Backbone as CSV, one residue per row, in Angstrom:
resi,resn,N_x,N_y,N_z,CA_x,CA_y,CA_z,C_x,C_y,C_z
1,UNK,38.823,-19.168,1.035,37.869,-19.868,0.193,36.747,-20.435,1.076
2,UNK,35.493,-20.154,0.741,34.390,-20.585,1.549,34.059,-22.035,1.313
3,UNK,33.510,-22.684,2.339,33.079,-24.058,2.248,31.567,-24.164,2.289
4,UNK,31.004,-25.304,1.907,29.572,-25.458,1.844,28.919,-25.569,3.202
5,UNK,29.761,-25.695,4.274,29.181,-25.721,5.638,29.623,-24.518,6.454
6,UNK,30.044,-23.462,5.811,30.460,-22.274,6.550,29.365,-21.826,7.524
7,UNK,29.727,-21.646,8.781,28.787,-21.165,9.798,27.887,-22.220,10.376
8,UNK,27.967,-23.457,9.894,27.135,-24.532,10.421,27.720,-25.139,11.687
9,UNK,26.831,-25.553,12.583,27.260,-26.238,13.813,26.684,-27.640,13.779
10,UNK,27.554,-28.632,13.825,27.134,-30.018,13.562,27.537,-30.925,14.704
11,UNK,26.608,-31.762,15.181,26.889,-32.802,16.120,27.057,-34.122,15.373
12,UNK,28.170,-34.795,15.656,28.489,-36.041,14.923,28.720,-37.170,15.917
13,UNK,27.993,-38.249,15.717,28.141,-39.469,16.561,29.002,-40.489,15.791
14,UNK,29.486,-41.464,16.503,30.055,-42.642,15.857,31.483,-42.580,15.366
15,UNK,32.251,-41.572,15.832,33.669,-41.512,15.452,34.458,-42.462,16.384
16,UNK,34.769,-43.619,15.867,35.448,-44.645,16.636,36.885,-44.851,16.179
17,UNK,37.056,-44.841,14.860,38.381,-45.084,14.291,38.563,-44.144,13.079
18,UNK,39.790,-44.053,12.597,40.031,-43.258,11.407,39.357,-43.891,10.181
19,UNK,39.059,-45.181,10.262,38.438,-45.867,9.139,36.916,-45.708,9.124
20,UNK,36.352,-45.047,10.150,34.889,-44.936,10.236,34.380,-43.826,9.321
21,UNK,33.208,-44.048,8.774,32.561,-43.027,7.916,32.382,-41.723,8.691
22,UNK,32.023,-41.858,9.968,31.772,-40.653,10.777,33.043,-39.818,10.935
23,UNK,34.195,-40.448,11.036,35.448,-39.678,11.124,35.644,-38.847,9.842
24,UNK,35.401,-39.476,8.709,35.593,-38.744,7.442,34.539,-37.640,7.279
25,UNK,33.309,-37.888,7.788,32.304,-36.830,7.774,32.752,-35.663,8.609
26,UNK,33.307,-35.962,9.796,33.765,-34.904,10.708,34.919,-34.112,10.078
27,UNK,35.875,-34.825,9.477,37.019,-34.176,8.847,36.552,-33.245,7.698
28,UNK,35.705,-33.775,6.832,35.223,-33.015,5.712,34.361,-31.821,6.178
29,UNK,33.560,-32.029,7.236,32.741,-30.959,7.711,33.580,-29.777,8.209
30,UNK,34.656,-30.111,8.938,35.566,-29.060,9.378,36.232,-28.362,8.189
31,UNK,36.663,-29.153,7.225,37.293,-28.554,6.044,36.347,-27.669,5.264
32,UNK,35.040,-27.964,5.352,34.035,-27.163,4.645,33.442,-26.059,5.515
33,UNK,34.086,-25.781,6.660,33.762,-24.600,7.429,32.877,-24.781,8.630
34,UNK,32.516,-26.006,8.963,31.631,-26.258,10.111,32.387,-26.277,11.428
35,UNK,31.685,-25.881,12.502,32.110,-26.186,13.848,31.419,-27.508,14.226
36,UNK,32.168,-28.426,14.818,31.585,-29.690,15.159,31.785,-30.020,16.637
37,UNK,30.914,-30.945,17.107,31.053,-31.531,18.431,30.811,-33.033,18.251
38,UNK,31.573,-33.868,18.935,31.431,-35.318,18.805,30.817,-35.928,20.035
39,UNK,30.060,-37.000,19.846,29.623,-37.811,20.971,30.205,-39.223,20.862
40,UNK,30.331,-39.854,22.016,30.970,-41.182,21.986,30.411,-42.058,23.132
41,UNK,30.367,-43.361,22.860,30.006,-44.366,23.853,30.415,-45.728,23.313
42,UNK,30.963,-46.616,24.096,31.149,-46.538,25.545,32.545,-46.038,25.957
43,UNK,33.401,-45.652,24.988,34.768,-45.273,25.293,35.059,-43.867,24.762
44,UNK,34.648,-42.829,25.471,34.928,-41.449,25.007,36.422,-41.186,24.806
45,UNK,37.274,-41.839,25.634,38.693,-41.591,25.505,39.239,-42.072,24.177
46,UNK,38.634,-43.133,23.618,39.050,-43.606,22.298,38.718,-42.538,21.234
47,UNK,37.531,-41.981,21.323,37.125,-40.928,20.369,37.955,-39.688,20.549
48,UNK,38.287,-39.334,21.768,39.144,-38.175,22.020,40.502,-38.327,21.383
49,UNK,41.030,-39.555,21.407,42.349,-39.844,20.782,42.242,-39.695,19.263
50,UNK,41.187,-40.273,18.704,40.991,-40.200,17.243,40.721,-38.755,16.795
51,UNK,40.003,-37.993,17.634,39.654,-36.625,17.304,40.888,-35.759,17.120
52,UNK,41.976,-36.125,17.737,43.224,-35.361,17.579,43.748,-35.364,16.164
53,UNK,43.258,-36.313,15.356,43.671,-36.419,13.970,42.796,-35.578,13.020
54,UNK,41.817,-34.894,13.587,40.971,-33.990,12.797,41.726,-32.672,12.554
55,UNK,41.332,-31.925,11.550,42.002,-30.686,11.261,42.014,-29.663,12.393
56,UNK,40.923,-29.648,13.181,40.797,-28.694,14.286,40.338,-29.416,15.564
57,UNK,40.722,-28.871,16.724,40.327,-29.489,17.994,38.785,-29.478,18.133
58,UNK,38.253,-30.453,18.806,36.807,-30.486,19.040,36.522,-31.167,20.365
59,UNK,35.345,-30.863,20.921,34.926,-31.441,22.197,34.251,-32.804,21.954
60,UNK,34.461,-33.731,22.910,33.800,-35.036,22.862,32.903,-35.181,24.107
61,UNK,31.625,-35.466,23.866,30.662,-35.631,24.936,30.308,-37.150,25.029
62,UNK,30.273,-37.672,26.244,29.827,-39.062,26.405,28.315,-39.117,26.204
63,UNK,27.846,-40.000,25.332,26.390,-40.123,25.064,26.035,-41.560,24.725
64,UNK,25.288,-42.157,25.626,24.660,-43.461,25.394,23.220,-43.156,24.946
65,UNK,22.918,-43.413,23.697,21.623,-43.046,23.144,20.460,-43.883,23.727
66,UNK,20.795,-44.901,24.507,19.736,-45.647,25.206,19.571,-45.229,26.652
67,UNK,20.271,-44.158,27.054,20.250,-43.665,28.412,19.481,-42.333,28.459
68,UNK,18.305,-42.340,29.089,17.433,-41.173,29.092,18.113,-39.962,29.770
69,UNK,18.931,-40.207,30.803,19.625,-39.119,31.490,20.628,-38.459,30.578
70,UNK,21.374,-39.267,29.826,22.348,-38.730,28.870,21.626,-37.855,27.814
71,UNK,20.523,-38.339,27.312,19.749,-37.609,26.304,19.188,-36.304,26.865
72,UNK,18.684,-36.374,28.132,18.081,-35.195,28.722,19.111,-34.067,28.950
73,UNK,20.355,-34.440,29.195,21.390,-33.424,29.433,22.158,-32.976,28.203
74,UNK,21.830,-33.614,27.056,22.653,-33.350,25.851,22.541,-31.903,25.365
75,UNK,21.334,-31.394,25.273,21.131,-30.039,24.690,21.933,-28.987,25.480
76,UNK,21.908,-29.061,26.797,22.629,-28.080,27.622,24.116,-28.144,27.328
77,UNK,24.663,-29.369,27.224,26.106,-29.532,26.984,26.497,-28.995,25.630
78,UNK,25.667,-29.277,24.613,25.965,-28.779,23.281,25.829,-27.269,23.209
79,UNK,24.786,-26.739,23.856,24.538,-25.302,23.833,25.734,-24.528,24.459
80,UNK,26.307,-25.119,25.507,27.441,-24.502,26.196,28.649,-24.423,25.241
81,UNK,28.760,-25.379,24.346,29.927,-25.425,23.420,29.693,-24.627,22.146
82,UNK,28.496,-24.809,21.556,28.224,-24.291,20.217,27.142,-23.245,20.143
83,UNK,26.340,-23.144,21.178,25.232,-22.204,21.162,23.938,-22.729,20.544
84,UNK,24.101,-23.615,19.594,22.951,-24.220,18.910,23.437,-25.222,17.908
85,UNK,22.544,-25.742,17.084,22.898,-26.765,16.063,22.195,-26.467,14.750
86,UNK,22.906,-26.841,13.665,22.311,-26.799,12.332,22.261,-28.194,11.711
87,UNK,22.902,-29.147,12.333,22.909,-30.497,11.757,23.313,-31.575,12.755
88,UNK,22.851,-32.798,12.448,23.153,-33.949,13.292,23.568,-35.087,12.360
89,UNK,24.616,-35.796,12.713,24.993,-37.030,12.000,24.790,-38.212,12.926
90,UNK,23.860,-39.098,12.518,23.554,-40.324,13.289,24.314,-41.469,12.651
91,UNK,25.402,-41.868,13.293,26.205,-42.985,12.802,26.340,-43.979,13.935
92,UNK,25.202,-44.578,14.296,25.114,-45.465,15.472,24.388,-46.746,15.078
93,UNK,25.021,-47.847,15.366,24.370,-49.139,15.130,24.986,-50.184,16.000
94,UNK,24.165,-51.042,16.575,24.690,-52.103,17.428,23.691,-53.260,17.478
95,UNK,24.216,-54.472,17.417,23.421,-55.684,17.685,24.265,-56.650,18.467
96,UNK,23.727,-57.307,19.464,24.484,-58.348,20.181,24.936,-59.436,19.233
97,UNK,25.980,-60.107,19.595,26.566,-61.133,18.707,25.571,-62.233,18.338
98,UNK,24.649,-62.537,19.268,23.688,-63.615,18.943,22.572,-63.137,17.985
99,UNK,22.626,-61.881,17.571,21.696,-61.384,16.553,22.310,-61.336,15.180
100,UNK,23.545,-61.812,15.043,24.300,-61.720,13.805,24.877,-63.097,13.404
101,UNK,25.416,-63.196,12.191,26.217,-64.315,11.825,25.497,-65.617,11.578
102,UNK,24.222,-65.544,11.118,23.508,-66.759,10.830,22.592,-67.233,11.956
103,UNK,22.452,-66.444,13.023,21.600,-66.813,14.157,20.187,-66.272,14.079
104,UNK,19.789,-65.802,12.916,18.505,-65.125,12.826,17.321,-65.855,13.472
105,UNK,17.225,-67.132,13.179,16.066,-67.908,13.651,16.119,-68.220,15.139
106,UNK,17.284,-68.092,15.749,17.445,-68.401,17.168,17.577,-67.217,18.046
107,UNK,17.670,-65.981,17.486,17.947,-64.806,18.302,16.777,-64.487,19.236
108,UNK,17.030,-64.334,20.539,15.958,-63.991,21.490,15.524,-62.530,21.313
109,UNK,14.297,-62.223,21.708,13.770,-60.889,21.536,14.591,-59.852,22.277
110,UNK,15.125,-60.208,23.423,15.942,-59.255,24.169,17.065,-58.659,23.315
111,UNK,17.719,-59.522,22.518,18.806,-59.064,21.655,18.255,-58.277,20.497
112,UNK,17.107,-58.706,19.937,16.480,-57.949,18.881,16.070,-56.562,19.369
113,UNK,15.536,-56.493,20.557,15.100,-55.228,21.134,16.285,-54.265,21.307
114,UNK,17.456,-54.797,21.731,18.633,-53.962,21.869,19.055,-53.412,20.497
115,UNK,19.053,-54.267,19.483,19.433,-53.838,18.155,18.505,-52.731,17.647
116,UNK,17.231,-52.902,17.863,16.234,-51.919,17.394,16.372,-50.593,18.151
117,UNK,16.570,-50.683,19.458,16.669,-49.472,20.277,17.889,-48.651,19.893
118,UNK,19.041,-49.273,19.852,20.271,-48.554,19.592,20.411,-48.142,18.121
119,UNK,19.945,-48.975,17.204,20.203,-48.735,15.776,19.111,-47.964,15.078
120,UNK,17.901,-48.000,15.585,16.748,-47.351,14.888,16.052,-46.302,15.730
121,UNK,15.560,-46.685,16.904,14.842,-45.735,17.745,15.731,-44.547,18.127
122,UNK,17.036,-44.775,18.205,17.949,-43.712,18.605,17.984,-42.555,17.631
123,UNK,17.595,-42.797,16.379,17.539,-41.690,15.413,16.488,-40.674,15.896
124,UNK,15.385,-41.195,16.362,14.296,-40.333,16.878,14.716,-39.705,18.199
125,UNK,15.256,-40.487,19.117,15.569,-39.958,20.446,16.718,-38.937,20.402
126,UNK,17.711,-39.192,19.554,18.821,-38.231,19.401,18.305,-36.924,18.772
127,UNK,17.484,-37.053,17.717,16.970,-35.883,17.038,16.132,-35.031,17.970
128,UNK,15.272,-35.670,18.753,14.393,-34.912,19.666,15.169,-34.296,20.811
129,UNK,16.249,-34.979,21.237,17.109,-34.381,22.309,17.774,-33.123,21.804
130,UNK,18.079,-33.083,20.514,18.765,-31.945,19.935,17.813,-30.886,19.315
131,UNK,16.560,-31.217,19.153,15.607,-30.315,18.486,15.539,-28.936,19.089
132,UNK,15.627,-28.781,20.430,15.578,-27.407,20.959,16.752,-26.515,20.482
133,UNK,17.821,-27.129,20.009,18.992,-26.402,19.546,18.865,-25.994,18.088
134,UNK,17.851,-26.523,17.398,17.747,-26.285,15.938,16.563,-25.309,15.690
135,UNK,16.708,-24.127,16.259,15.623,-23.165,16.200,15.382,-22.640,14.817
136,UNK,16.392,-22.673,13.972,16.265,-22.198,12.578,16.229,-23.334,11.571
137,UNK,15.797,-24.476,12.032,15.800,-25.661,11.151,17.146,-26.319,11.090
138,UNK,17.302,-27.263,10.160,18.582,-27.937,10.040,18.433,-29.257,9.300
139,UNK,19.476,-30.056,9.385,19.551,-31.300,8.632,20.020,-32.433,9.507
140,UNK,19.266,-33.515,9.520,19.642,-34.770,10.208,20.023,-35.754,9.137
141,UNK,21.203,-36.366,9.306,21.675,-37.395,8.331,22.060,-38.649,9.083
142,UNK,21.474,-39.763,8.691,21.801,-41.047,9.290,22.479,-41.963,8.260
143,UNK,22.963,-43.090,8.726,23.613,-44.081,7.865,22.857,-45.384,7.911
144,UNK,22.589,-45.917,6.717,21.935,-47.238,6.623,22.724,-48.144,5.704
145,UNK,22.322,-49.403,5.715,22.912,-50.398,4.801,21.727,-51.085,4.150
146,UNK,21.594,-50.900,2.885,20.373,-51.195,2.086,19.504,-52.290,2.689
147,UNK,18.351,-51.889,3.229,17.482,-52.846,3.912,16.452,-53.487,2.985
148,UNK,16.616,-53.319,1.651,15.740,-54.029,0.717,16.009,-55.510,0.705
149,UNK,17.208,-55.903,1.117,17.676,-57.288,0.924,17.970,-57.959,2.236
150,UNK,17.906,-59.290,2.207,18.352,-60.106,3.373,19.801,-60.481,3.105
151,UNK,20.724,-59.742,3.656,22.140,-59.958,3.404,22.684,-61.128,4.227
152,UNK,23.647,-61.885,3.682,24.227,-62.985,4.433,24.894,-62.463,5.712
153,UNK,24.676,-63.118,6.818,25.320,-62.863,8.116,24.818,-61.602,8.830
154,UNK,24.124,-60.706,8.094,23.717,-59.417,8.685,22.553,-59.567,9.660
155,UNK,21.699,-60.551,9.387,20.617,-60.967,10.259,19.798,-59.833,10.853
156,UNK,19.709,-59.681,12.191,18.767,-58.748,12.778,19.183,-57.280,12.586
157,UNK,20.419,-57.025,12.136,20.737,-55.659,11.762,19.974,-55.223,10.527
158,UNK,19.555,-56.191,9.688,18.744,-55.891,8.502,17.395,-55.288,8.875
159,UNK,16.585,-55.970,9.731,15.336,-55.370,10.192,15.543,-54.081,10.978
160,UNK,16.661,-53.988,11.703,16.947,-52.752,12.457,17.192,-51.586,11.471
161,UNK,17.885,-51.864,10.356,18.121,-50.814,9.380,16.817,-50.467,8.642
162,UNK,15.982,-51.473,8.425,14.670,-51.214,7.804,13.849,-50.305,8.705
163,UNK,13.934,-50.515,10.010,13.248,-49.674,10.979,13.857,-48.259,10.982
164,UNK,15.173,-48.206,10.850,15.851,-46.891,10.772,15.355,-46.099,9.565
165,UNK,15.239,-46.792,8.426,14.789,-46.122,7.224,13.402,-45.599,7.336
166,UNK,12.509,-46.376,7.944,11.145,-45.934,8.161,11.067,-44.823,9.176
167,UNK,11.875,-44.882,10.218,11.931,-43.841,11.243,12.355,-42.527,10.616
168,UNK,13.302,-42.585,9.730,13.783,-41.361,9.050,12.619,-40.706,8.256
169,UNK,11.817,-41.537,7.566,10.692,-40.986,6.808,9.666,-40.325,7.724
170,UNK,9.412,-40.952,8.863,8.404,-40.371,9.809,8.951,-39.076,10.435
171,UNK,10.240,-39.051,10.722,10.845,-37.817,11.236,10.690,-36.721,10.165
172,UNK,10.966,-37.059,8.905,10.823,-36.104,7.837,9.378,-35.579,7.805
173,UNK,8.445,-36.452,8.007,7.007,-36.045,7.972,6.683,-35.059,9.090
174,UNK,7.133,-35.401,10.296,6.699,-34.606,11.457,7.572,-33.369,11.742
175,UNK,8.822,-33.334,11.231,9.701,-32.232,11.518,9.803,-31.218,10.384
176,UNK,9.166,-31.521,9.240,9.210,-30.624,8.114,8.696,-29.249,8.422
177,UNK,7.676,-29.194,9.284,7.091,-27.871,9.642,8.067,-27.022,10.411
178,UNK,9.097,-27.652,10.989,10.143,-26.912,11.706,11.378,-26.708,10.812
179,UNK,11.215,-26.969,9.533,12.307,-26.837,8.563,13.488,-27.715,8.919
180,UNK,13.211,-28.901,9.477,14.253,-29.866,9.780,14.111,-31.006,8.772
181,UNK,15.180,-31.238,8.022,15.223,-32.297,6.998,15.829,-33.566,7.637
182,UNK,15.357,-34.714,7.213,15.941,-35.979,7.705,16.153,-36.937,6.553
183,UNK,17.390,-37.257,6.297,17.763,-38.126,5.165,18.788,-39.142,5.605
184,UNK,18.949,-40.165,4.767,19.911,-41.221,5.064,20.898,-41.385,3.900
185,UNK,22.125,-41.785,4.242,23.078,-42.246,3.256,23.107,-43.779,3.359
186,UNK,22.852,-44.441,2.262,22.987,-45.903,2.195,24.341,-46.227,1.622
187,UNK,25.286,-46.554,2.481,26.670,-46.742,2.088,26.943,-48.192,1.741
188,UNK,27.881,-48.408,0.831,28.396,-49.754,0.603,29.238,-50.186,1.783
189,UNK,29.704,-51.414,1.770,30.492,-51.921,2.924,31.839,-51.230,3.063
190,UNK,32.175,-50.905,4.308,33.438,-50.281,4.664,34.113,-51.117,5.740
191,UNK,35.412,-51.268,5.663,36.114,-52.090,6.639,36.308,-51.374,7.950
192,UNK,35.212,-50.959,8.584,35.274,-50.218,9.846,35.188,-51.216,11.029
193,UNK,35.315,-50.656,12.229,35.204,-51.480,13.439,33.846,-52.164,13.504
194,UNK,32.784,-51.396,13.156,31.394,-51.946,13.232,31.252,-53.099,12.229
195,UNK,31.813,-52.952,11.042,31.692,-53.989,10.034,32.435,-55.225,10.443
196,UNK,33.627,-55.034,11.005,34.456,-56.207,11.341,33.872,-57.010,12.484
197,UNK,32.917,-56.405,13.214,32.247,-57.128,14.289,31.167,-58.100,13.764
198,UNK,30.873,-58.005,12.449,29.834,-58.870,11.870,30.530,-60.160,11.369
199,UNK,30.185,-61.328,11.918,30.768,-62.544,11.465,30.484,-62.765,9.952
200,UNK,31.467,-63.159,9.208,31.279,-63.381,7.793,31.191,-62.126,6.954
201,UNK,31.664,-60.994,7.475,31.558,-59.727,6.771,32.247,-59.757,5.411
202,UNK,33.365,-60.481,5.325,34.102,-60.536,4.061,33.217,-61.189,2.964
203,UNK,32.403,-62.164,3.307,31.522,-62.783,2.309,30.473,-61.774,1.803
204,UNK,29.956,-60.979,2.729,28.971,-59.950,2.335,29.645,-58.918,1.423
205,UNK,30.803,-58.472,1.822,31.504,-57.394,1.051,31.917,-57.872,-0.303
206,UNK,32.145,-59.168,-0.456,32.634,-59.710,-1.742,31.620,-59.494,-2.858
207,UNK,30.339,-59.312,-2.510,29.288,-59.069,-3.520,29.670,-57.834,-4.361
208,UNK,30.279,-56.841,-3.751,30.611,-55.599,-4.438,31.745,-55.830,-5.476
209,UNK,32.585,-56.802,-5.266,33.690,-57.048,-6.180,33.185,-57.426,-7.551
210,UNK,32.093,-58.172,-7.592,31.595,-58.685,-8.849,30.417,-57.931,-9.456
211,UNK,29.676,-57.141,-8.624,28.436,-56.566,-9.086,28.382,-55.053,-9.081
212,UNK,29.272,-54.375,-8.415,29.178,-52.918,-8.336,29.606,-52.283,-9.660
213,UNK,28.732,-51.447,-10.297,29.113,-50.798,-11.523,30.335,-49.909,-11.424
214,UNK,30.426,-49.186,-10.328,31.624,-48.402,-10.035,32.529,-49.173,-9.103
215,UNK,33.816,-49.111,-9.341,34.770,-49.853,-8.490,34.621,-49.407,-7.047
216,UNK,34.436,-50.369,-6.161,34.185,-50.086,-4.742,35.406,-50.427,-3.932
217,UNK,35.820,-49.505,-3.065,36.989,-49.697,-2.209,36.534,-49.832,-0.774
218,UNK,36.718,-51.011,-0.205,36.343,-51.269,1.228,37.077,-50.321,2.164
219,UNK,38.275,-49.897,1.711,39.145,-49.102,2.613,38.936,-47.578,2.459
220,UNK,37.890,-47.167,1.711,37.716,-45.741,1.432,36.353,-45.248,1.892
221,UNK,36.275,-44.708,3.130,34.991,-44.191,3.648,34.691,-42.788,3.144
222,UNK,35.579,-42.140,2.393,35.398,-40.748,2.053,34.157,-40.485,1.184
223,UNK,33.860,-41.344,0.178,32.641,-41.052,-0.611,31.393,-40.939,0.244
224,UNK,31.238,-41.826,1.206,30.076,-41.752,2.091,30.137,-40.461,2.943
225,UNK,31.338,-40.126,3.406,31.514,-38.871,4.194,31.111,-37.645,3.362
226,UNK,31.491,-37.642,2.071,31.084,-36.558,1.203,29.569,-36.472,1.033
227,UNK,28.936,-37.621,0.932,27.482,-37.640,0.840,26.813,-37.029,2.053
228,UNK,27.334,-37.355,3.243,26.814,-36.803,4.472,26.935,-35.328,4.490
229,UNK,28.129,-34.787,4.136,28.378,-33.349,4.144,27.447,-32.642,3.166
230,UNK,27.250,-33.247,2.000,26.344,-32.640,1.033,24.952,-32.488,1.574
231,UNK,24.438,-33.540,2.271,23.103,-33.484,2.820,23.015,-32.528,4.002
232,UNK,24.114,-32.269,4.720,24.124,-31.311,5.807,24.100,-29.878,5.278
233,UNK,24.513,-29.698,4.035,24.650,-28.368,3.487,23.318,-27.825,3.020
234,UNK,23.329,-26.577,2.533,22.102,-25.972,1.993,21.861,-26.340,0.522
235,UNK,22.641,-27.252,-0.024,22.494,-27.624,-1.422,21.365,-28.655,-1.649
236,UNK,20.774,-29.148,-0.550,19.592,-30.001,-0.639,18.468,-29.410,0.194
237,UNK,18.066,-28.183,-0.110,17.133,-27.458,0.773,15.722,-28.014,0.824
238,UNK,15.313,-28.765,-0.221,13.931,-29.308,-0.228,13.949,-30.816,-0.350
239,UNK,14.994,-31.441,0.123,15.116,-32.905,0.089,14.983,-33.449,1.489
240,UNK,13.975,-34.256,1.761,13.817,-34.889,3.062,13.108,-36.240,2.877
241,UNK,13.327,-37.138,3.848,12.758,-38.486,3.756,13.432,-39.340,2.703
242,UNK,14.595,-38.898,2.243,15.272,-39.553,1.113,16.346,-40.499,1.615
243,UNK,16.676,-41.507,0.784,17.829,-42.377,0.994,18.744,-42.202,-0.223
244,UNK,19.930,-41.643,0.026,20.901,-41.429,-1.037,21.878,-42.595,-1.016
245,UNK,22.006,-43.301,-2.112,22.920,-44.458,-2.177,24.316,-44.019,-2.539
246,UNK,25.258,-44.368,-1.698,26.692,-44.187,-1.995,27.284,-45.572,-1.895
247,UNK,26.998,-46.385,-2.916,27.341,-47.809,-2.851,27.920,-48.302,-4.192
248,UNK,28.435,-47.395,-5.006,28.962,-47.788,-6.287,27.927,-48.129,-7.302
249,UNK,26.637,-47.954,-6.941,25.541,-48.242,-7.864,25.006,-49.664,-7.750
250,UNK,25.480,-50.429,-6.782,25.065,-51.842,-6.694,23.524,-51.951,-6.485
251,UNK,22.934,-51.011,-5.732,21.507,-51.096,-5.461,20.647,-51.116,-6.714
252,UNK,21.201,-50.596,-7.833,20.449,-50.481,-9.063,20.602,-51.674,-10.021
253,UNK,21.436,-52.648,-9.604,21.781,-53.737,-10.492,21.076,-55.016,-10.039
254,UNK,20.404,-55.687,-10.979,19.715,-56.939,-10.647,20.665,-58.084,-10.375
255,UNK,20.156,-59.154,-9.858,20.985,-60.299,-9.541,21.497,-60.960,-10.815
């Protein structure tokens, strides 16, 4: 039985735990026929251990998206494994602790700069590092958390996600001529490692209990993973610069 990613070669970042959206995207991608390669930082050994739970073996490459040397060597490493790429999953976000948890007004620029570099600019730098491998076009899919609102405790990750969303639109503008699509999945809250590092995350997530039209499960990253796989496939051939909400519909509901 054929899958919607048959013959596709996909690079996936951000597989840290079985509870991560990226892990489920990787699992579903393999089940749908893709060959995948994973990147990890700062603990590739952790990702290698989690990768053993995927349906098929895969290679893990160490990649710090803020390290120019890592980015410069990425294409050669991926080419040696897969020959080329048809898709990229950007599931990377980080902010220092003083940029989260109610510290918005006191956060120094150094911490804001780190959040912006790792969480937003990296979408551009990762995509351009991989662009030589996407000779026949492809699909770039990133992950955001609805940047229309000022969420409690989320603080400078909010502006970082807003920058990510804008970056995705500009990539769509400039890479369209190369038949490279760039879209985002705006996922509802998931009880992942990244989420648990946000002070007061449970207060933020509780909004979904009372307002989400569709029942939302914090413990179920699969819907977001399915959204990623759909955008990686050829079933969205003329969709770019888009943000697809996989959030139970909460984004559409007024206060």
